[in-house]
N, C-alpha and C positions, 0 to 999 in steps of 0.2 A: 451774294451767290458764291463768291470765293470762299467764304467761311464754311459753306456746306461741303466743299470738296473733301476736306479731311474726314468728315463724318461719313460720307459715302465710301471713301477709301477704306475706312475701318470696318464698315458694314460688309464690304465685299470680301474681307479677309475671312468671314464666317461662311461664305458660300462654298459648296463642294467644288473641287477642282474641275470636274467634268462640266459643270454649269458655267464656271468662269471661262472655260475654253470655248464653249458655245457662244457666250456673250462676246468673247474676244473675236471670234470669227466674224460676227455681225459688225462689231466695231471696226475691225480691220477694213472691211469693205466700205463702211460708211466714211471713214477717213479718206480712203482711196477715191471715192466718188465726189467728196466735198472739197478736197484740197488739191488744186491744180499744181502747186509747187511740190507737194509731196509726191504726187503722181509723176511729175516730170523727173524728179531726182530718182525715184524708184525705177522707172523705166530705163533711164539712161544708165544707171549703175548696173542693173542686172543684164542689160544688153551689152555693156562694156565688157562684162565678165563672160559673155557667151552662154548665159544660163536662162534664157527667156522661157525655156520649157518648164521651169519651176515657178514662173511668175504667178499663176493663179493660186497655187498653194501658198506661196510666200506672202501674198496679200493677207490671207487668213491667219497665217502663223504670226505675222507682225502684231495683229490684234490680240492674239493669245498671249504673246510676250508681255503686252501691257497689262492685260486684265489679271494675269497670274501674280503680278508683283505684290498686291496686298497680302496674298497668301504666303509669299516668300519672306516679306519684310516683317509682318506683324504677328505671325504665329510662333510658338516656341521653337527654339532651334532643333530640338530632338525630333519634333514633328516634321519640320521642314526637311531635315536630313533624311528622315525616313521615307520621303517621297522619291528618293533615289532607289529604285528597285533593282537596278543592275549596274555593275561596274566592270569596265574592261581596262586592263593596264595598271591595276593597283599594285602589281608587283614592282613597278617602277618606283612608286612611292616608298615601298618597304625597302627597296635596295638603297635608296637615298638615306633612309633612317639608319640602316645597318652601317652605312659608311660614315654616318655622322655629318652628312652634308646638308646645307640648306637647300630648299627647293624653290625655284622661280616658276610659278605657274603663269602661262600666257594664254589668254582666252580672247577670242574675237566676239563681236556682237552676234553670237551664234547660239541657237537653242535657248535654254534657260541659263544664261551666263551668271545670274545671281546665285544660283543654288550650288555651283561648284565650290565656291569658298565656304558656304555654310556647311557642306558635307565634310570638308576637310577640318574645319574649325570645331566640329562636334567631336573630333578626335585629338587634335593637337593645335597649338597656337598658330595663328596666321595673321599677317598684316597685309592689308590691301590698300592700293593707291586710291585716294578718294578725292573727287572734285565736288565741292558743295553745290547742290542744285541751285539754279537761278531762282526758283520759286521757294521762298522761305518756309512755307508750310510743309514742304516735302522733307526738309532736312531732319526734323525730329522723328518723322515716321521711318525714314531710312535708318537712322542711327539707333532707334529703340530696339530693333529686332536683331541686333548683331551677335549677342551672346558674349560671354566673358572672354572666349578664346579668339574672337575676331576683332582685331584692332584696326583702326582707321589711320592712315597716314596722309596728311594733306598734300596736295600737289604743289609743293614748294620745297625750298632747300631743307627745312626742318623735317619734312616728310621723307625726303631722299635719305637723310641721315638715319631715320627710323628703319627704312627698308634695308639699308646696308647693315645696320646693327642686327636686325632679325636674321638676315642671311648668314652673317658671320657667326651668329650664335646657334646655327644649325636649325633655325626655324623656317617657315614657309612664307613666301610673299606672292601676292597675286595682282595682276593688272590686266586691263583690256588694252592689248597692244595696238588695236586699230582705232583707239580713241584719239581724236585730233588734239595734239598738245598745244600749249601756248607758244607765242613767238619766242624764238631762241631756244626752244626745248626740243627741236626736231630737225629733220632734213627732208628735202623733196626726193623721194625714191619711188619707184614704180609699185603700184598695187593694181593687179589685173590690167597691166599695160598702160596705166595712166599715172602721172605724177601725183602722189598723195603726201601731204605733210605728215611725217611719221616720227613718233617719239624715238629718241636714241637712248633713253634711260634704261630700257630692258637690256640693250646690248652692253651697256656699261655695267649693269648689275651682274650680268653673266660672268664678268671677269673675277668675281669673288670665288669662283670655283663651284658655285651652286649647280645642282642638277636642274636643267631647263626642261620643263615638260609642257606640252600643249594639251589643252583641256577644253572640252565642251560637254554640256548636258543635253542630249537629244530629248526633245519633247515627244512622249509616246502618245499614240492615238487614244481618243476617248477619255482623256484625263487619267490614264493608267499610271502616271508617274514619269520618271526620267531615267535615261540610261547615261551614266557618266562615262565618258570615253577619254582615256589618257594616252598620250603618245610621246615618244622621245623625238628629238630633232633628227631629221634624216641625215644630217652631217654636222660635225662640230662647227661652231661659229668661227669665222676667220676674218682677218682684215681689220680696218678701223671701224669706229662706231657707225659710220654711215653705211659701210658695206655690210656690217652685221645687221643693221636695221633692214636693209634691203633683203637680206637672206631670211630674216624673220617674217617679212611680208610674204615671201614665197612660201614659207612654211604654213602661214595662215591661209593662203590661197588653196593649198592642198587640203587643209582641214575643211574649208567652206565647200569645196567641191564634193565632199562626202555627203553633205546635207544642205544643198543650196536653198531649199525651200524654207529653211529656218534661219537664214541670215537676214539681218535688218537692212535690206537694200535701200530703204528710205532714209537711212542715216546719212547725213551730209559728210561722207568720208573725205571728199575732195575740196572742202572749203579752205579758204585762205585765212589763217588766223589774223586777228587785228594787228597791224604793224608789220606783218611778214611780207616779204617780197614774193610775188607770185612766181610759179615756175616758168621757165622760158617757153615751154611748149605745153599746151593743154589739149 
């Protein structure tokens, strides 16, 4: 059965995006109904953030996020980038180019977060922080559709060196800032009022002088494509790496409030990494 999954995944890449989103809606509700653990995490997280009004839509959008992945990973990069039909804030990118500065893109698990890097890499080189999936069959599928300009940096010391080199060379780097890091790679800082183990790497990379931009791709209705939205930080980063990480969490909260129905509330954002000491209060 496991050997059939990659075949099905590749077949889905040929489906029209509107159909994938319809199937994703059904899948989102199916997972919600069949998985008590997922349902519990989802309800707790969206309630913690005070956004229960978006719950019904968010259940469907989570399914869309999963079913659109074959289309994003396995189709040619130009085709994938072309599904971004509207862009807001691109002047921020062009300003960084003109200044010769690297760009640090920070994206939460919001909207189609995979397509943001694909869109930029269709134009200029970009390096993204990459954690190899636990399921071995997924890795070649993810890695195959990256394109020549989209480089992968492993989530280890060698990967950090690659990210630093890219930024110092005036290139772009991207990462999911709300992804839970491994033990020793983060700090417990608030995220929607609850301690969340948060990476400090982004805060350190910002010290290179790179332009820090927030980004997400809003999923448009009826499979019409995506709206890429780019924003500057609301204020310069200040303090030590822990204080900066907390500030970046607040920036992501503001982003998520713009489109709460497309955040992956079922993602276990508040888990304790193996070997890490839990926060004092939860």
